[in-house]
C-alpha positions, 0 to 999 in steps of 0.5 A, spaced: 500 500 500 505 504 501 508 503 495 502 504 491 502 511 495 509 513 493 508 511 486 502 516 486 505 521 489 511 521 484 507 521 478 503 527 481 510 530 482 512 529 475 506 531 472 506 538 476 513 539 474 512 538 467 506 542 467 510 548 470 515 547 464 510 547 459 507 553 461 513 557 462 515 555 455 508 557 452 509 564 456 516 565 453 513 563 446 508 569 447 513 574 449 516 573 442 510 575 439 509 583 440 502 583 438 497 578 439 489 579 436 484 574 439 478 574 435 471 572 439 464 573 437 458 569 435 458 570 427 464 572 422 470 570 426 474 566 421 472 572 416 475 577 421 481 573 422 483 573 415 481 580 414 486 582 420 491 578 417 491 580 410 491 588 413 497 587 417 501 583 411 499 589 407 503 593 412 509 589 411 508 586 418 510 579 419 503 576 421 501 569 422 494 567 423 489 561 425 482 560 424 477 555 427 470 556 423 468 552 417 475 549 416 481 550 421 487 553 418 494 555 420 496 561 415 503 562 414 506 569 413 506 569 406 498 567 406 499 560 404 495 555 409 494 548 411 489 545 415 490 544 423 491 537 425 487 534 430 487 527 433 481 523 432 478 530 429 476 533 436 477 540 437 480 542 443 483 549 446 489 546 448 491 546 441 492 553 441 499 552 445 502 548 439 499 554 434 503 559 438 509 555 438 509 554 431 507 562 430 513 564 435 518 560 430 517 565 425 519 571 430 512 575 427 510 582 429 503 579 430 499 573 431 491 573 429 487 567 432 480 566 432 477 564 439 475 556 439 472 556 446 464 556 447 464 555 455 465 561 459 470 558 463 474 556 457 473 563 454 477 566 460 482 560 460 483 561 453 485 569 454 488 569 460 493 562 460 493 561 452 493 567 448 494 573 453 492 578 447 494 585 447 488 587 442 481 583 443 476 583 438 468 582 440 465 582 433 457 581 435 452 578 440 447 574 436 443 568 438 447 562 438 450 557 443 444 559 448 445 553 452 452 554 454 452 562 454 445 564 455 439 564 456 439 571 454 443 575 449 445 580 455 448 573 458 451 572 451 455 579 451 457 578 458 460 571 457 464 573 450 467 579 455 471 574 458 476 574 452 477 581 453 484 583 455 485 586 462 489 593 461 489 592 453 484 594 448 478 591 445 474 592 438 467 591 437 462 592 432 456 591 436 451 597 437 445 594 441 449 591 447 455 596 447 453 599 454 454 592 457 460 591 453 463 597 456 461 595 463 465 589 462 471 593 459 471 598 465 471 592 470 477 589 466 481 596 465 480 595 458 479 600 453 473 599 448 473 601 441 467 602 437 468 600 429 463 604 426 461 600 419 459 607 416 467 608 415 467 603 410 464 606 403 460 601 398 466 603 393 471 600 398 467 594 399 466 592 392 474 591 391 473 584 395 472 578 390 468 575 395 462 577 400 463 580 406 460 586 411 462 593 412 462 591 420 468 586 418 472 590 414 471 596 419 474 592 425 480 589 421 481 597 419 481 599 426 486 593 428 490 595 422 490 602 425 492 601 432 498 597 429 500 602 425 498 600 418 495 606 414 488 605 411 489 604 403 495 599 405 491 595 409 485 595 404 490 592 399 492 587 403 485 585 405 483 585 398 489 580 397 487 575 403 484 569 401 477 568 403 475 562 408 472 556 405 465 557 409 465 564 406 458 566 403 458 564 396 453 564 390 453 558 384 449 558 378 447 551 375 443 548 370 439 541 371 438 536 367 431 538 364 434 545 363 432 549 369 436 554 371 438 555 379 442 560 383 444 557 389 446 561 395 450 557 401 448 560 407 450 555 412 455 558 415 450 564 418 447 559 422 443 564 427 437 567 425 439 574 425 445 573 421 441 568 416 436 574 415 442 579 414 445 575 409 439 573 405 437 580 404 443 583 402 444 577 397 437 579 394 439 587 395 445 586 390 441 581 385 446 575 387 439 571 388 432 573 386 425 571 387 422 566 386 426 564 392 426 557 395 429 555 402 432 548 404 433 547 412 438 542 414 437 539 421 441 536 426 439 532 432 444 535 436 442 542 434 434 541 435 434 549 438 437 551 432 433 547 427 427 551 430 430 558 430 431 556 422 423 555 422 421 561 425 424 566 420 420 563 414 415 568 414 421 573 414 424 570 408 417 569 404 419 563 400 415 559 395 418 552 398 421 550 404 425 543 403 427 540 410 432 535 410 436 532 415 434 529 422 429 531 426 425 534 420 419 535 425 423 540 429 424 545 424 417 544 421 413 545 427 417 551 428 414 554 422 408 559 423 401 555 421 400 560 415 407 558 412 407 551 414 403 549 407 410 551 403 414 546 407 416 539 404 419 534 408 425 531 405 428 529 412 431 523 414 439 522 416 439 515 412 435 518 406 439 517 399 441 524 397 440 522 390 432 521 392 431 528 396 435 531 391 431 529 385 425 531 389 427 538 390 429 539 383 422 537 381 419 542 385 423 548 383 421 552 377 424 554 370 428 559 373 429 560 381 434 561 387 435 556 392 438 558 399 441 553 404 440 555 411 441 551 418 448 547 419 452 544 414 454 538 417 450 531 415 445 532 410 448 539 408 454 536 406 451 531 401 447 536 398 453 540 396 456 534 393 450 533 389 449 540 387 456 540 385 455 534 380 450 539 376 453 543 370 454 550 371 450 555 368 454 560 363 448 563 359 447 570 361 441 572 364 434 573 361 432 581 360 428 583 365 420 582 364 416 588 362 412 592 367 406 589 365 408 582 366 403 579 372 407 573 373 413 576 374 410 581 378 407 576 383 414 573 385 418 579 385 419 582 392 415 588 394 422 592 396 425 590 389 418 591 385 420 597 381 427 595 380 425 589 376 422 593 371 428 596 369 434 594 366 440 592 370 445 597 372 453 597 372 453 597 379 448 590 379 453 587 374 459 589 378 456 586 384 454 579 381 461 579 379 463 579 386 461 572 387 466 568 384 467 561 386 473 560 391 477 553 391 480 551 397 485 546 396 484 543 403 476 542 403 474 535 400 470 538 394 467 533 389 472 531 383 466 534 378 467 541 382 474 541 382 475 540 375 469 545 373 473 551 377 480 549 377 484 555 374 486 554 367 493 555 365 495 559 359 498 555 354 504 558 350 504 557 343 512 559 342 514 553 346 516 547 342 513 540 344 516 536 349 517 529 348 511 525 352 516 521 357 519 528 359 512 531 360 510 533 367 506 537 371 509 542 376 506 547 381 512 551 383 511 554 390 511 562 389 510 566 396 505 571 396 509 578 397 506 583 401 502 588 397 502 596 398 509 596 400 514 601 396 521 599 396 525 605 397 532 605 392 538 604 395 540 599 401 534 598 406 535 600 413 531 597 419 524 599 420 523 605 425 521 603 432 514 604 433 510 602 440 505 596 440 499 600 439 502 607 436 499 608 430 502 612 424 496 617 424 491 619 429 485 614 429 479 617 425 474 620 430 468 615 427 472 609 430 473 612 437 466 614 437 461 610 441 454 609 438 449 614 440 453 620 441 452 625 436 457 626 431 
């Protein structure tokens, strides 16, 4: 008995010493990274992480980033990326230790990392022990993970505030609950900065080849300004930043029977407010149009979220609501009675995807839009695979109907009724060009999808033919150079020293303005 007790004491002592050594090494790695940006919030964390990293790279700062959302990625200083390895495919906040160790090997100027904790206690540990951020980002407060952080949105705001850096700076675009965040920031001696979306113009937003929001861009611009990167330089860096695999996208397909279909993947925005905001903005810019159809994917471990997707059906005003996944009843029962006749139950976790796909396409009209909401995992992934098998629709859009066309007017939404009768403007054409499909090399798309959208290499006619035995395909690795950084003539000297939060120019008044104050 004494022997076993001795072994137990020795093992505990060894584990204690190993833990102390690991913690000291981790803190040493953190000290090698002068600026650490921790991005937290409910929606858009991965996109903001990539925007911040791109803005800092554009300013010439050696920046390492890591996302956690749709697909966890480690982003190197040259903007190349690789998937984050997870043993048994299980995410754990302890993986942040390895990420910091890899980032410190670059001796970077900044680390931009997405918060991967949901439980309030883990969010605090992630900040105080794992990242120790100097700049915190709290993008928004939405209805998600209410079981862990709720039950009210005020509780969610206070839970997210646990990631605020004590004695540091926190940036937010949340306006409705700014007063709660201010109370929590004051308790932590943290300076809270409001990133006003109005500082981002529509022209600057059109510079992106992928869909994003003014709130996300405003936050990235504020982070860049605090770290001394000028606005134009930061924007150029954000334009060159690769988007997240889960970024909002619109694809155009043609079915076997000749139907034209616009498909919007809104799975990433899996809370009611973000879902409505994404779909309404797609309708406003003309990326999708009515008649509008909605497909809701249900998951057995997200029953509450399934019901939330059903409650927003009246706000979307769709022609059909297709419910896939399991349990489909959780979403159908949440649809108000006046709209339940639009629901088509295609659910079942073991249902053949070809079966529900054929039924869904048969219900669609000759020219319609389909929006996928809910959660991507499960039948949602099978839906994307089946859609990727369809041929792409490369034909130009039909001319708008005449004002007296009653059939089209019946399907047109009320706010856009006047616009549908007019020819498409240059701004609308430019907006449609933003939704270029993006292929991430680590996302398991189907072979048909990869073949369709793989960039074609230009052929050089001046090169003589090469014998077949000597032919090979090579993909050289070309590091992406930071944009917006002019190279002065002559030998380059060391960059001028600058404090951690010392901006090159004074912050714009709009970024430091709290919501509700007079301009």
